C-alpha positions, 0 to 999 in steps of 0.5 A: 443422544436420547437417555443419560446413563451412568458412567457418562460424562457432562463437561462444562464448556470454556470451565475446569467441571466434570461430573459423571452420572452415578445414577442417571433415575431421576428422583424428585427431578434430579439426578445425581453426580459426582463431581470430580474437581470437589470429589463429592456427589453433587445433584442436579437439575434435569431439565437444567442438564438437557438444556444445556445439552441443547444449547451446548453449554454441557457437552455430553461423553460416554467412554468406551463410544466415539462418535465417527470422524465424519458426521454421517448428516455430512456425507450427502450419500442417497443411499446411506440414508436410504441404508441407515432408513431399513436399519433403522425401522428393523431396530425399532421393530423388534424393541417393540417386539421385546418389550411388549411380546416379551421375547428374546432379541433372537426370538424378535429378529427371527419374526422381524425376518419371517415377515419382511423374508416375502418381496425382499431381495436375498441377501438385504436383511440384516445378519444375526451379527449385524443386528446385535452390533445396530442394537448397541449402537441405538441404545448408546445413540451412535450412528447406526452406519457412520458411511463410506469416509469413516472406513480405512486404516485408523491407525497410522499408515507410517512411524512416526519417524517418516512422519516427522521426516515429511514434516521437517524437510516439508518446512526447511525446502518446500513449505518457502517463498518462492522454493524451488522444490516441487511435491514431486521433489519433495517426496523424491527426497523424503523416500531416498532420506527414507531408506538411508535411515532404514525407516523404510524398506529398499523395496518400499515407497513413500505415495505422494498422496501420503506425504501430501496428506501429512503436509497438508494436515500439519500446515494446513490446505493452502499450500500455494500460499504458504509457497507465495511471497509473505506480502503476497500471503497475506492479501490472501489469507485475509478473511471479509470480516464485516461489510463497508458501509455509509449512509451519506456522501463522501462519507468515505472516498477511495483513491487508487493508481491504476496503471493503464494497460494501454501503449500511449503516444504522448507530446515527448514520445511513446509510453507505457508507463501511464498511470490513471489516479482516481477516487470513488466515492463508497455510498452511491458510487460515482467517482468523483476525481481523476489525475492522468499522469506519465510515468509513476506519480508523485505526491503532487499527482495525489494531490492533483487528484485530491484537488479535482475531488474538492473543487468543479471539474466543469473546466475538466469538462469543457476541455474534453468537449463533453457536456455534463450535469454530473459534476460531483465534488466536495470534502470528503471526511475519509479518504482510504489510500494503498501504502504507497509512497505517493502518498506519504509526506508532510503534505498529505498529513496535512490534509487534516486541517481541512478535516480530512482523515487519510487512511492508508491501507496496509500493502498488498490488501486490496480487500480493505479499499474494494470499492475503488479495486472494483472500478479498476476491474471495470474500466479495464474489461470496458475499454480492452478494446479500444488500440494500444491496449496490451490486455489479451484475456483479461491479462494486463502486458500478455498482448504486444500492439506495436509488434501488431501495427495497433495504432497508439491513442494521445493522452488526450484521446484516453482521457476523454474515453475514460470519462464518458465511460464514467458519465456515460456507462457506469454512472448507468449502470445498477450495481448490485450492492446499491439494490442490497442496500434496501434492507439496511437503508430503506430510505436510499433509493437509486440503483445506479450512482447517478441515481444514488447520488441525484436522490441523495441530493435532490431529494433527500436533502443531504448536504454535501460538506463544501470545499475548502476556499483555494486559499486554503487549499494552497496552505495544504498543498504548500511546504511551509519553510521560514526564511530571512526577507533581504532587501538585496536579494530577496528571499533565498531557497535553495540557490534560487532568489525570489523578488518581487513587487510584493518586495516594497510591501513586505519589507514596511510589514516585516522587514529585513526578518524571517518570514513565514514562506509557501513553496510549491516542490514542483514549482519552482518559478515562484513561492508565497510569504505569507502577509499579515492576515494570512495574506498569501504575497507573492514573490518571482525567481529571479532566474525565470522568464514567462517563458520558462518550464514550470520545472520542480526544484528537484528538476531546477538543480539537475538542470543546473547540473547537466548545465556544468557538467555539459561545460568543462572547457578549459576546467584542465587549464582552471585547475592547473592554475589553483595548482600553482597557486597552491605551490607558490604559497606553500613556500615558506619566507625567512622568519624575522630577526629579532630586535629590528627596527620596524619601517616608515611602510606608508611613507616607503609605498609612497616613495615606491609608488613614485619610483615605480610611475618613474620607470613607467614614464621612462618605459613609456618614451622607449616604446614611443619615441618622438619623431626627428622633425618633432625634436628639430622644431622643439631645439629651434622654440628653445635652445636654452633647455634647462638640465637638473640631472645634477639637481638633488632629488627633495627629501619625502616629508609625512605630513602629520609627523615631519619624519623625513622618509 
């Protein structure tokens, strides 16, 4: 707007101050305004008002005149620009003639029309009515032409009841997660209800365009996102606020578990459930750790991947028959992982003891770890031509390699291909984001991940954080438990006894007292006792041998359970015996008579034992009688055999009391 006019309004943004121009003619550089809040006249410097309007601090409003909804400048219509330029030249020429020749607007219009008539096509010069409208718009600083995007009916096309019906039905049925309703269903039902409720005549219909426009105005243009699962929709709605920047190696490391879209042969059969846990250094872009897993990853697999970040991978390279100098390792300052179950638990929290800060991203927010997500996509795109891949047109799971007779690779082969891609392709690939760091970190050199890492360590002399000792890593990786040391059973944990060569030393140091125990949940064969000076003393499971697999404690417990389930021979007979014992035990004996004399239990027991032994001897004689010859020989040798059958038995005397039994 070019000039202030009387009755114009000035509104300060973010404030309640509102002024009405009562006199736009400046006096001593000030204009007179009416303050609606205090209801007083004030004088403001014209220069301050102009600066406020230019900076956007003040908003200039002219009553009765509104700017078009869509500005002509943004309509990208070349014909509109030419038409406006032609009309503006006519208006300015008329204004000049009125001012210099002191004639009326009509006379000036006739002169301009006559001057431009030659060489102009019929009808190109505006009519008198159009001239007056253009002059009025120019006087009020409004666009001379508003353009096609501002054409059309400005009044509501339908009554408010129809609009409310569309909004309510869309909110209740169409804009729901995984809704069965389509836009077509919404339009059909809106029309049906509108006719029944007499909002529209029976021969009228509400268009699809109207319904969509109303829904977009009320709920926004991203209707597809509104109909998604909220967890997925959140990731699509997220907005990048600021780029992720790092200034040195291993300042930020991102780790993720990627499902490999391949059919792989393992030692135990063919599997489609293969996961690749890997990590990337965000400063250089170099992969710094990995772990191949069959089946869903767990906390131990996550820690194994972190372990490969911390320590040299020279042995892994040798096992894969690879020779390279690109052995990147060290302790990361920040480790970014997702919110999966494999990244939670006590052992993950204990990484802070190694000065590793673990940050968990929200679910379905891949933009919070963009570097590893970009690496995931590049890996699959680079190797999708290898045999056994299930990708088709860059979509996982759309191809069946088994049906196509596509022979699968082995675990070792797929791991070797991925690591080779790390070292030979990705490490030497120019990354645009590394190029763009020229503006933020001029000293950084290297446009590929390996050259950036090599330049930082060998030229700039950046120091990479040292890895922890293996003993400190075990203390972090294992679980802590308090158990009592026993001379007989050693340490007992989850039904297993752990003993070993360290037992005598442990007993001499701590005795049979509670001790701190470090337990690897994924290896039930041994555990470690924390001795003096934090020395780790190993104890071995008494139930294992050198050939026992390294089961986890959960697996070992399940193995024992399965063994019991598979061996139920005699279980019915055992249960019947226990039932018989209970039945007999349930019989209530008669109550003893009050006042009866107590018997001498030891004497009674001895007498009963003697009689039982005598009866047992008689029974043995009956079962094994002597032969006839043996009896005759015995009679010949001793004809005077003594007979004591008529002799009374001697009484049994208690040696302590002397009483007869």
